[in-house]
BAGU-330676 format. One line per 2 residues: number of its first residue (from 0); for each residue x, y, z of N, C-alpha, C, O. Coordinates in steps of 0.02 Angstrom, whole numbers. Each point is the difference from the previous one (the first is absolute). Example, Ala and Ser with C-alpha at 12.3 -4.5 7.8 and 13.67 -1.06 7.14 Angstrom:
// residues 2
0 = 660,-284,390,-45,59,0,45,60,0,52,-1,33; -70,54,-69,42,59,3,-39,55,37,25,55,8
//
This chain:
// residues 374
0 = 40,-55,0,-40,56,8,49,60,-15,-10,39,-46; 66,-36,90,38,52,-4,69,-1,-38,44,43,7
2 = -41,-92,-44,67,1,-43,11,63,-38,59,9,-12; -95,30,-9,21,59,-37,23,59,38,16,55,-25
4 = -16,-73,95,20,54,42,65,-22,34,48,37,7; -52,-91,10,45,-27,54,8,-85,-6,-45,-37,-19
6 = 105,19,36,-8,-70,-5,-46,-43,39,-2,18,59; -34,-65,-72,-40,-30,31,28,-46,60,-34,-21,47
8 = 102,9,-57,35,-41,58,14,57,47,21,-25,52; -23,83,-48,24,45,48,-53,1,44,-54,0,-29
10 = 49,2,101,-47,24,37,25,42,60,58,19,5; -102,-8,37,25,38,68,43,-31,37,47,31,26
12 = -57,-99,-18,42,-44,50,71,-14,-41,51,-11,33; -48,11,-101,62,-19,-24,38,69,-14,58,-7,-22
14 = -79,68,30,39,54,-10,43,24,52,-12,-14,58; 61,49,-74,40,26,59,-30,57,43,27,26,48
16 = -79,-15,-69,-47,58,34,-37,-38,42,-40,-39,-25; 45,45,92,-45,-36,50,-10,50,64,18,59,-4
18 = -45,-84,60,-8,34,56,-62,49,-7,-51,-20,-28; 55,87,54,-53,46,13,-32,20,-67,-61,7,-7
20 = 106,1,-43,-29,22,-59,-47,-46,-43,-51,20,-27; 75,-82,24,-46,-61,-17,-53,-1,40,-53,-11,-30
22 = 50,20,91,-56,-15,53,-50,57,-25,-56,-17,-17; 76,88,14,-31,52,-15,-45,-10,-69,-58,17,-7
24 = 98,-50,-43,-27,4,-66,-64,-63,-2,-53,6,-30; 74,-58,65,-45,-54,15,-60,19,38,-54,-19,-24
26 = 52,51,76,-48,18,40,-37,56,-14,-60,-5,10; 84,66,-33,-33,59,-6,-24,6,-73,-44,38,-17
28 = 83,-85,-31,-25,17,-72,-45,-73,-31,-52,1,-32; 92,-60,52,-36,-53,-32,-64,-17,35,-48,-21,-33
30 = 45,29,103,-62,-15,36,-57,66,-1,-53,2,32; 75,41,-71,-56,48,-13,-17,-7,-74,-21,47,-34
32 = 31,-105,12,-20,-11,-73,42,48,-55,-28,14,-53; 86,8,64,35,43,-47,62,-52,-20,3,-59,16
34 = 41,92,-53,62,-40,-24,55,48,-2,-9,61,-1; 77,-95,1,62,42,-5,49,-37,-40,0,-60,-10
36 = 42,107,-13,67,-31,-33,63,48,23,0,61,-10; 50,-96,41,53,46,21,62,-11,-50,19,-54,-23
38 = 9,115,11,56,-5,-43,59,29,38,-7,39,46; 72,-63,-71,56,42,37,27,55,-34,-30,18,-50
40 = 79,13,65,26,67,-24,8,2,-75,1,52,-32; 4,-118,1,25,-8,-64,-61,-13,-42,4,-4,-61
42 = -59,-3,94,-65,-22,-37,-15,-68,-13,-45,-19,-38; 90,-20,73,-17,-70,5,-53,-20,53,1,20,59
44 = -51,-63,-88,-45,-21,47,20,-53,58,28,-54,-9; -48,81,67,27,-58,58,-56,-44,26,12,-59,14
46 = -71,84,-8,-50,-45,25,-69,28,-13,-2,60,-13; -53,-94,13,-63,28,-21,-54,-35,36,15,-44,40
48 = -79,61,-52,-59,-30,35,-12,-71,-40,14,-11,-59; -40,-30,100,-24,-58,-25,-70,-4,-41,-25,-48,-28
50 = 4,111,35,-72,7,-19,-2,64,-58,-48,38,-7; 107,-36,-29,12,58,-38,-42,-16,-73,12,-48,-37
52 = -58,95,29,-58,0,-57,40,-2,-64,44,41,-12; -63,-91,-29,36,2,-69,-16,45,-53,30,11,-52
54 = -97,22,82,-21,51,-49,32,63,1,-9,39,-47; 49,-22,99,27,61,16,73,-9,-18,39,47,11
56 = -14,-106,-39,70,2,-2,26,49,-59,55,28,3; -96,-22,-54,21,52,-55,1,67,30,43,37,-22
58 = -83,-14,68,-7,65,27,61,13,40,31,53,4; -17,-111,26,52,9,59,68,6,-39,46,32,25
60 = -39,-61,-84,56,6,-41,0,81,-29,53,31,1; -104,-6,-22,0,67,-16,15,44,53,36,49,-11
62 = -57,-58,60,7,49,66,77,-10,8,32,52,-9; -1,-99,21,71,-11,12,33,28,-49,48,34,18
64 = -61,-37,-94,37,31,-45,-7,73,6,51,35,-7; -112,-5,22,1,63,9,40,24,57,23,57,-1
66 = -14,-94,49,40,25,64,70,-5,-31,35,49,11; -10,-92,-42,65,2,-24,26,53,-48,56,23,-4
68 = -116,-8,-38,19,52,-58,-10,69,47,25,52,-22; -57,-51,81,-4,71,36,60,0,48,15,52,29
70 = 20,-109,-20,54,-11,51,-21,11,64,24,43,38; -74,-84,-25,-25,-9,70,44,-15,46,-11,24,56
72 = 64,-61,-62,47,-28,41,49,69,28,37,32,-36; -47,-20,106,43,51,29,-8,62,-22,44,42,7
74 = -110,-29,-40,-24,62,-22,-44,31,46,-54,-29,5; 61,82,31,-46,23,42,-65,27,-21,-49,9,37
76 = 53,4,-104,-53,33,-31,-64,-59,-15,-61,10,1; 94,-66,-13,-38,-63,-23,3,-51,41,21,-52,-25
78 = -39,52,93,10,-56,34,-70,-30,19,-5,-37,49; -45,50,-83,-68,-19,2,-34,-2,-59,-15,55,-22
80 = -3,-111,-15,-47,8,-61,-54,-47,14,13,-52,30; -76,66,-49,-61,-28,5,-36,-6,-59,10,41,-45
82 = -56,-94,37,-39,-12,-68,-73,-40,30,-7,-18,58; -35,12,-102,-47,-46,4,-14,-54,-61,4,16,-60
84 = -18,-73,80,6,-46,-53,-43,-70,13,24,-40,40; -76,28,-69,-45,-58,8,-23,-1,79,-2,-52,32
86 = -13,111,-6,-40,-2,58,55,7,58,-22,1,58; 78,3,-65,48,8,44,31,70,4,11,30,-53
88 = 5,-3,110,43,56,10,73,-31,9,13,-37,47; 34,54,-94,63,-24,2,55,66,4,4,43,-43
90 = 31,-47,98,56,46,7,71,-30,3,11,-59,13; 33,103,-25,78,-21,-1,32,48,43,2,60,-18
92 = 27,-82,78,36,37,39,73,-21,23,19,-59,3; 18,113,12,71,-25,22,-3,-6,64,-30,41,36
94 = 63,-97,-12,-3,-27,80,67,-20,7,35,-22,-45; -18,32,112,71,-9,21,-5,-59,56,-41,2,46
96 = 88,-56,-56,-10,-52,45,82,-24,13,38,-21,-43; -23,30,111,75,-11,14,49,43,-35,57,-19,-13
98 = -81,82,-4,44,56,-33,4,-14,-69,43,28,-35; -82,-66,12,0,-21,-77,-57,26,-28,-52,-7,33
100 = 49,35,-89,-62,31,-39,-28,-52,-40,36,-34,-37; -105,24,42,-34,-47,-32,-66,35,-40,-25,52,20
102 = 5,-84,-70,-69,36,-24,-50,-50,14,12,-60,-7; -77,86,30,-40,-52,19,-65,22,-35,-27,54,12
104 = 3,-97,-54,-63,-1,-30,-52,-24,44,6,-54,30; -60,92,-22,-63,-26,55,-61,11,-54,-4,47,-39
106 = -42,-100,47,-63,9,-38,-47,-29,54,9,-50,34; -78,105,-34,-51,-18,40,-62,6,-41,-5,39,-47
108 = -40,-79,67,-74,-5,-44,-15,76,29,13,22,56; -45,13,-111,-22,63,15,-52,2,49,4,40,46
110 = -55,-82,-52,-59,-1,36,30,-12,72,-10,41,45; 37,-83,-39,32,-27,65,44,61,38,-1,12,60
112 = 37,20,-107,39,42,32,-30,65,34,16,24,54; -65,1,-100,-37,61,28,-47,-21,58,-1,34,51
114 = -37,-89,-58,-50,-18,50,32,-24,77,-30,8,53; 93,-38,-62,20,-30,62,61,47,27,3,18,59
116 = 43,0,-107,66,35,25,-25,71,12,13,27,54; -51,9,-106,-14,73,14,-44,8,60,13,47,38
118 = -61,-84,-27,-45,12,43,38,-21,73,-33,7,51; 88,-28,-48,32,-25,63,34,69,27,6,8,61
120 = 15,37,-104,34,65,18,-57,53,28,-58,-3,-20; 77,43,61,-41,49,29,2,64,-45,-3,56,25
122 = 7,-65,-85,1,56,-50,-47,-8,-59,-17,-56,-20; -4,112,-9,-47,-6,-59,43,-12,-63,49,36,-10
124 = -65,-87,-34,20,-25,-60,-40,8,-63,-45,-40,-13; 58,87,-25,-40,8,-70,43,-16,-48,59,17,-3
126 = -95,-58,-44,31,-18,-70,-35,37,-50,-62,-7,1; 82,40,-41,-40,34,-61,46,-13,-64,61,-9,1
128 = -102,10,-53,27,-11,-69,35,63,-15,2,46,42; 33,-41,-113,39,58,-15,-44,64,-11,26,55,-8
130 = -88,-65,9,-43,56,-17,-34,18,69,-50,35,2; 82,-62,57,-27,15,66,-71,-23,18,-32,26,45
132 = 7,-79,-86,-60,-29,24,10,-54,54,44,-42,-8; -82,41,59,19,-49,61,-19,-82,-29,-53,-19,-23
134 = 109,-16,32,-1,-70,-14,-10,-39,80,-33,-52,5; 61,79,45,-9,-36,65,9,43,51,34,51,-8
136 = -62,-64,68,21,45,65,-16,-52,53,-50,-36,-2; 96,36,49,-10,-39,61,-47,18,49,-26,56,-1
138 = 14,-98,43,-48,18,51,-7,69,50,-48,22,31; 121,2,-39,13,63,31,-9,78,-36,2,56,24
140 = -11,-75,-78,-4,67,-43,-67,41,11,2,62,7; -63,-100,-6,-60,39,10,6,41,59,-13,59,-8
142 = 33,-79,70,3,31,61,52,51,-4,-15,55,22; 72,-64,-45,53,47,-8,-15,60,-41,23,55,15
144 = -64,-64,-69,-21,53,-39,-75,34,4,-21,46,-35; -15,-82,85,-61,29,25,-52,-11,-48,-51,34,-2
146 = 67,-87,-41,-56,-13,-62,-22,-75,7,36,-43,25; -97,33,-52,-31,-65,2,32,-38,-60,19,31,-50
148 = -14,-98,55,27,-39,-55,-34,10,-68,33,-12,-50; -95,32,45,-28,22,-61,11,62,-20,-30,21,-49
150 = 76,19,85,18,76,-10,72,-5,-29,30,52,-11; 0,-110,-1,73,-2,-21,4,-29,-72,53,3,-32
152 = -107,-30,9,1,-29,-72,30,54,-54,-8,61,6; 43,-89,-55,16,45,-61,54,50,23,54,-22,20
154 = -63,78,-20,31,64,17,-26,25,66,36,39,32; -85,-54,-12,-32,25,51,42,16,65,-2,52,33
156 = 42,-107,-22,47,10,54,48,67,13,19,25,52; -9,-7,-121,37,66,-4,-38,53,42,34,41,31
158 = -101,-37,-27,-28,48,33,24,14,69,-3,58,22; 27,-109,17,30,14,53,56,50,25,13,18,58
160 = 20,-1,-125,59,41,1,-18,65,-28,-48,7,-37; 87,44,54,-9,62,-25,32,4,-69,36,-45,-21
162 = -50,101,-13,26,8,-67,70,7,-12,29,-19,-51; -2,52,109,76,16,-4,44,-58,8,52,-9,-32
164 = -78,-34,82,35,-67,11,4,-36,-67,55,-18,-21; -118,4,-16,-8,-46,-50,45,35,-55,25,-36,-44
166 = -14,98,44,32,37,-65,74,-33,21,26,-37,-41; 6,49,100,61,-24,6,13,-85,-17,51,-20,-29
168 = -99,-21,49,8,-61,-22,6,-16,-74,48,-30,-26; -106,55,-9,-2,-7,-62,54,34,-44,10,-25,-56
170 = 28,81,77,52,34,-34,57,-43,12,38,-11,-48; -25,-15,104,55,-43,9,1,-59,-52,49,-6,-38
172 = -99,-35,35,-7,-54,-45,1,14,-68,23,-44,-36; -43,99,8,-7,28,-63,74,19,-28,3,12,-60
174 = 47,-9,92,62,20,-15,31,-50,-49,-8,-61,5; 40,87,-48,31,-45,-53,54,-42,36,29,21,49
176 = -16,-85,-79,57,-38,27,16,-51,-60,-35,-7,-50; 89,-25,62,30,-41,-53,-35,-70,0,-22,-21,53
178 = 17,-15,-107,-34,-67,-2,29,-35,53,58,5,19; -112,-49,9,12,-49,53,23,27,70,15,-35,48
180 = -15,106,-51,11,30,58,-58,28,45,-45,38,-20; 52,-62,82,-60,19,41,15,74,36,56,19,16
182 = -118,19,-6,9,50,44,26,-5,75,-10,-53,28; 33,89,-3,6,-13,70,-55,2,35,-50,34,-13
184 = 58,-76,65,-62,-10,45,-24,80,36,43,36,26; -92,-24,-28,-30,58,20,-44,3,71,-48,-34,15
186 = 80,86,24,-28,12,72,-33,68,7,21,50,-29; -73,-52,69,-33,69,6,-39,-22,66,-22,-55,16
188 = 21,125,25,-45,8,59,-61,43,-18,8,56,-25; -65,-79,35,-62,39,-19,-39,-3,65,13,-40,46
190 = -63,87,-47,-42,10,45,-68,3,-28,-16,45,-39; -33,-101,62,-58,-1,-21,-56,18,46,8,-3,61
192 = -71,25,-91,-54,-1,46,-61,-43,-18,-34,14,-49; 21,-72,95,-57,-38,-37,-63,20,-3,-18,44,39
194 = -23,-67,-79,-72,28,1,-34,11,67,-47,40,4; 70,-78,54,-28,18,53,39,50,47,-13,7,60
196 = 64,29,-96,29,57,32,63,-17,33,32,49,20; -6,-111,-10,53,-19,24,65,15,-27,9,-16,-59
198 = 41,45,92,64,12,-34,52,-50,6,14,-28,53; 11,18,-104,56,-55,10,62,19,-35,-8,33,-51
200 = 65,-48,67,62,16,-40,27,-74,-13,6,-42,45; 9,31,-109,16,-63,-36,65,1,-32,16,53,-27
202 = 21,-98,25,63,-12,-36,-15,-41,-58,-22,-57,6; 33,85,-63,-8,-46,-60,61,-18,-34,41,44,-14
204 = -28,-118,-5,52,-23,-33,-37,-28,-57,-49,-38,5; 83,67,-74,-30,-25,-65,54,-36,-30,56,26,-3
206 = -67,-87,-21,63,-31,-26,-23,-26,-71,-53,-31,0; 86,41,-60,-24,-13,-66,16,-79,-20,51,-28,21
208 = -92,0,-57,17,-69,-16,-4,-4,-74,-48,26,-28; 95,-58,-8,10,-3,-68,-13,-71,-27,7,-47,39
210 = -23,35,-100,-1,-72,-33,64,-18,-20,47,37,17; -35,-96,-55,65,-24,-16,17,39,-65,52,-11,-31
212 = -93,54,14,32,47,-61,15,65,19,23,43,-37; -39,-34,105,17,77,32,-57,40,-5,6,60,13
214 = -59,-82,-28,-63,50,-2,-31,8,69,-6,-49,36; -13,106,-17,-47,8,61,-72,-53,0,-44,1,-43
216 = 45,-41,99,-69,-40,-11,-38,20,68,-62,-3,2; 103,25,56,-39,13,56,40,36,57,61,1,-6
218 = -89,27,61,31,30,46,-30,-34,66,-58,-21,4; 112,18,55,-16,-17,59,3,64,35,41,44,-14
220 = -86,-40,62,1,61,41,-20,-26,72,-55,-25,11; 101,32,34,3,-16,71,-21,72,40,27,54,-8
222 = -79,-68,52,-32,63,32,8,-26,77,-23,-52,23; 61,102,10,7,0,77,-28,57,43,13,59,-11
224 = -49,-79,57,-22,61,35,50,21,57,9,-32,52; 24,92,-70,42,30,42,-21,56,48,41,38,26
226 = -106,-34,-17,-29,53,32,35,17,77,25,53,21; -32,-110,9,22,14,70,84,25,0,23,41,39
228 = 8,-69,-83,68,23,-2,17,59,-23,48,33,20; -92,-14,-67,6,72,-33,-32,58,49,23,57,0
230 = -72,-75,39,-18,47,42,42,9,58,5,56,26; 32,-120,0,42,13,54,66,42,-25,28,42,36
232 = -7,-57,-100,59,40,-24,-19,73,-15,42,45,2; -102,-36,-17,-19,66,-10,-4,37,64,21,57,7
234 = -53,-94,46,-2,23,74,72,12,23,13,52,31; 26,-88,-40,68,13,33,38,59,-31,36,37,33
236 = -48,-29,-107,18,52,-38,-33,62,32,34,51,11; -98,-54,4,-32,63,26,26,18,70,6,58,20
238 = 10,-112,17,24,23,76,73,24,-8,23,38,43; 12,-56,-91,69,34,-11,-2,78,-15,50,35,10
240 = -106,-12,-33,-7,66,-17,-54,46,35,-13,58,-16; -16,-94,64,-44,46,31,3,-13,78,20,-54,22
242 = -42,108,22,-10,-8,75,-58,-44,14,-57,4,-22; 87,-48,65,-46,-53,22,-66,25,40,-55,-29,-4
244 = 67,86,43,-54,22,43,-53,35,-44,-58,-21,-5; 87,85,-30,-44,39,-40,-17,-19,-75,-43,27,-35
246 = 85,-79,15,2,-18,-82,23,54,-39,-2,-8,-61; 25,64,85,38,48,-44,52,-12,-30,29,-50,21
248 = -7,75,-61,82,-12,-34,43,1,65,-16,35,48; 73,-77,-48,51,6,50,61,41,-17,0,30,-54
250 = 55,-26,96,54,43,-31,28,-32,-63,16,36,-48; -10,-91,46,34,-21,-62,-42,5,-58,29,8,-54
252 = -83,-12,55,-60,12,-58,14,78,-12,16,16,-57; -20,29,99,7,71,-2,56,18,-46,-7,35,-50
254 = 74,-68,74,55,13,-36,-6,-22,-76,25,33,-45; -55,-84,37,-3,-22,-67,-42,46,-40,17,14,-57
256 = -72,11,86,-39,49,-38,37,70,-13,-6,35,-50; 40,-25,101,51,68,-16,42,-5,-53,5,45,-42
258 = 27,-100,40,38,-15,-63,-26,-8,-58,32,13,-51; -91,-35,48,-36,-2,-64,-30,67,-30,-10,13,-59
260 = -2,24,112,-17,75,-15,66,35,-34,-4,38,-48; 58,-54,79,61,30,-23,20,-23,-73,23,39,-42
262 = -35,-109,31,17,-25,-64,-51,32,-50,19,12,-58; -80,3,76,-46,30,-50,8,75,0,-38,32,-38
264 = 76,-2,71,20,82,0,-76,33,27,-27,52,-22; 4,-88,68,-73,27,29,14,29,77,-47,23,33
266 = 113,-27,-7,0,39,64,-3,60,-3,-27,25,49; 49,20,-97,-13,73,5,-79,8,4,-15,55,24
268 = -29,-86,-38,-74,12,-11,-28,-38,65,-56,-25,-5; 90,20,64,-24,-47,56,20,46,60,46,41,-4
270 = -90,-54,67,24,25,63,6,-56,48,-33,-51,-9; 69,58,57,20,-51,57,-39,28,66,9,59,14
272 = -46,-94,23,-40,19,58,33,-59,46,15,-56,-21; -6,80,84,37,-22,55,-61,4,53,-20,57,15
274 = -11,-109,12,-41,1,45,14,-38,59,22,-57,-5; -34,89,67,3,-41,69,-66,20,37,-32,50,-16
276 = 12,-97,73,-45,11,33,16,40,66,47,-15,36; -89,64,-26,19,38,74,-20,-46,52,-50,-35,-10
278 = 81,30,65,-4,-27,64,-33,-80,1,-44,-22,37; 78,-12,-90,-25,-68,-5,33,-46,41,-23,-57,2
280 = 80,74,35,26,-36,56,-44,2,54,-3,-50,35; -40,110,-18,-54,9,44,-49,-53,-12,-13,-38,46
282 = -13,33,-95,-54,-43,-23,19,-74,6,-44,-40,15; 104,21,-24,26,-70,5,1,-9,87,-23,-50,28
284 = 52,103,7,5,-14,62,-74,-9,41,-18,-44,40; -19,105,-69,-62,9,43,-55,-53,-15,-37,-22,44
286 = 34,3,-111,-65,-35,-30,34,-84,-15,-36,-49,-9; 100,49,8,29,-71,-25,20,-1,-70,-19,39,-45
288 = 62,-92,41,34,-1,-64,-60,-25,-60,8,12,-60; -61,-44,85,-51,-30,-45,-43,66,-31,-17,4,-59
290 = 3,44,106,-26,52,-32,45,48,-44,-24,28,-50; 88,-19,71,55,29,-31,-2,-32,-84,4,35,-50
292 = -10,-105,52,3,-31,-63,-63,18,-42,3,13,-60; -57,-15,95,-66,34,-34,5,68,-32,-29,15,-52
294 = 72,29,92,3,66,-22,36,6,-57,-17,42,-42; 77,-87,32,42,1,-48,-46,-26,-68,8,24,-56
296 = -49,-70,68,-41,-27,-56,-50,47,-23,-15,1,-60; -13,39,101,-47,46,-22,40,61,-32,-30,34,-41
298 = 101,-16,57,18,48,-35,30,-16,-61,10,46,-40; 7,-112,24,18,-26,-61,-64,-3,-50,8,16,-59
300 = -69,-34,81,-55,10,-42,-19,73,-16,-20,15,-56; 28,27,101,-10,74,-19,48,23,-48,-17,32,-50
302 = 77,-47,64,50,17,-54,-14,-18,-73,7,39,-47; -29,-108,43,-15,-20,-63,-63,29,-35,-9,6,-60
304 = -38,12,115,-59,41,-27,5,68,-24,-39,28,-38; 103,-1,70,3,64,-18,51,11,-58,10,54,-27
306 = 17,-109,12,39,4,-62,-23,-26,-68,-57,-22,-8; 100,25,-40,-31,-24,-68,41,-66,-10,51,-14,31
308 = -83,-26,-81,37,-58,-18,58,-1,-24,33,-52,6; -5,111,-40,72,8,-32,50,20,69,61,-8,2
310 = -95,30,42,36,16,59,35,-61,39,-25,-56,-5; 85,69,46,26,-56,28,-6,8,83,28,50,23
312 = -56,-88,16,-9,-5,64,40,-56,28,-4,-57,-24; 46,75,80,46,-52,30,3,17,76,-4,56,26
314 = 13,-115,4,21,12,76,60,-29,8,11,-58,-17; 46,112,53,55,-10,5,14,-48,64,46,-41,3
316 = -92,52,46,9,-40,60,-28,48,57,-4,61,-5; -15,-97,58,-18,38,62,-61,45,-18,-51,-26,-24
318 = 54,93,35,-66,36,-29,22,42,-44,-32,53,-4; 88,-63,-39,25,32,-53,-26,-30,-71,12,-57,-19
320 = -56,114,-22,-13,-14,-60,22,38,-54,17,58,10; -15,-85,-71,29,51,-50,-44,-11,-70,-13,-55,-24
322 = -5,118,-1,-34,7,-50,35,22,-67,34,51,5; -35,-79,-62,28,40,-55,-63,18,-54,-37,-40,-29
324 = 36,113,26,-56,22,-44,21,9,-67,51,34,-10; -80,-58,-37,20,0,-74,-46,47,-30,-52,20,25
326 = 81,-1,-94,-24,44,-28,-22,65,36,-58,19,-2; 106,14,34,3,56,29,44,51,-23,62,-1,4
328 = -98,48,-31,42,57,-46,39,47,33,54,17,-25; -79,13,89,23,53,39,-10,-9,74,-39,-44,18
330 = 67,79,26,-7,2,63,-68,14,28,-20,-25,53; -17,67,-90,-69,19,27,-49,-56,-13,-50,-6,35
332 = 65,-35,-85,-45,-60,-6,12,-45,65,-42,-20,41; 114,9,-42,15,-48,59,-20,25,66,-23,-41,40
334 = 29,102,-22,-21,24,73,-77,-21,5,-27,-27,48; 0,43,-101,-83,-10,-7,-19,-73,8,-53,-15,27
336 = 89,-25,-48,-1,-61,10,14,-40,71,-33,-44,28; 91,75,-10,21,-20,63,-39,23,54,1,-32,53
338 = -43,96,-60,-45,18,53,-64,-40,-4,-31,-9,52; 7,-18,-114,-53,-42,7,5,-59,25,-50,-27,24
340 = 118,-4,-24,12,-66,36,0,10,67,-30,-42,32; 61,96,4,8,8,66,-74,12,20,-14,-29,53
342 = -32,61,-78,-71,11,21,-41,-68,7,-45,-14,40; 75,-25,-93,-32,-77,7,12,-38,44,-35,-47,20
344 = 107,71,8,39,-46,54,-33,16,64,-27,-42,36; 31,110,-25,-11,29,65,-66,-7,13,-34,52,2
346 = 6,-108,8,-72,-9,17,-2,-53,70,47,-39,6; -93,38,36,2,-46,55,-21,-72,-35,-35,-1,-51
348 = 56,-53,82,-8,-73,-23,-37,-32,60,23,9,56; -77,-44,-62,-40,-38,46,30,-69,2,-4,-37,-48
350 = 38,20,109,27,-54,9,-19,-32,50,16,30,52; -50,-89,-40,-19,-29,65,-49,51,44,0,10,61
352 = -35,13,-103,-55,54,35,33,56,31,-29,28,46; 96,-5,-70,32,61,26,25,33,-63,24,-28,-49
354 = -37,101,58,21,49,-59,83,17,23,23,29,49; 5,-55,-99,70,11,2,27,62,-59,-6,-5,-61
356 = 32,51,91,15,56,-36,60,-18,-39,49,-22,31; -47,30,-99,65,-6,-44,17,74,-17,-43,42,-15
358 = 113,-29,18,30,54,-19,61,-20,-28,40,-41,23; -36,78,-83,78,-4,-40,39,52,-7,-23,57,4
360 = 80,-67,-14,49,44,-29,24,-18,-67,7,-59,-19; 5,118,-20,16,-20,-75,58,45,-25,5,60,14
362 = 36,-93,-51,57,40,-31,-9,-7,-78,-20,-53,-24; 33,99,-7,-6,-4,-76,67,26,-40,26,55,11
364 = -2,-97,-55,53,26,-54,-20,-25,-68,-25,-55,-15; 43,106,-26,-18,-14,-80,64,-42,-29,59,4,17
366 = -86,-43,-64,44,-42,-33,55,45,-35,58,-16,-8; -83,66,-9,57,55,-40,47,7,46,59,-11,-13
368 = -82,32,75,54,17,46,62,-47,12,60,15,1; -98,-87,11,56,-60,-1,44,2,-50,60,-11,10
370 = -88,27,-74,41,-16,-55,61,61,-7,55,-14,-25; -70,78,49,43,55,8,55,-18,53,60,14,-7
372 = -83,-43,53,53,-29,61,51,-45,-27,60,3,14; -90,-48,-59,47,-55,-18,49,26,-69,42,-38,-24
//
């Protein structure tokens, strides 16, 4: 049955390849209804499955010839080739065993591959044809995309993604390439909103699949929900740039903002306000630090309400705050805006059924003055 590929006298037990690799091939591939052929670095077959299908021998030869023509051996650009033939998904991969490189050809029945292997992983797997029509999706896809199974047919699954993300994917795989050359795997992080309004952050990995003639036949798309990891990363980034008590920008973020203004030559059209609270130590000592913290939060909210979105409000620490007023053309405008901010701040605050009087001191300097000093 296999004389066209490898000598019928050669088997796993007779081959010099034994131990863990043989065990892996037998248990992971043979027992899953698949087949394999293992070649050495020179392209000589070492061992193969006992159930190697005769109908795929010609296709295996073509795939192996293609790998040799593309110099798959020791080539970082071509260490994986795949194809479909006679209902099998066939892949050719470089593997290393005891520091020696081998070429391993693996075939799995397509139906068994997707139904058993793909469903075993906690990720979504989509298979689409070269026109992006759905051919298969595993059990995790509907939940990840927030769509019913009947809403994924054809190209309907594309509706889960925004146009900008889709454009990036289509543009990547529409780029010209040499014959038999595959596009690089494409990865993208997208945010989606399901029909029920739930927000998710997904990681997409798109892998192109060619036939034996090098033509596009399908794409495999792996979808992983990274919402928790993404939110945690975004939160940590937020903490690095914001004051934990007031949620205003912190000192580091303020310096970054000032550098950005300088790079954009907008320092001259800005004003810098320094604010501190009068008798804040008395509030902490007389009413307690919890009340003092509430005063700082109230001041922060009042500063945000009294400034524009383009202005920069930060807490340096303790009872010290800084505001950068942007788009301020002269001192008169700056003093007027500073006066309005003081009026907004110098109001009593009701905390724990007590009226706490808030008074502030403010200093002002024009950006143009800072430039002249420097």
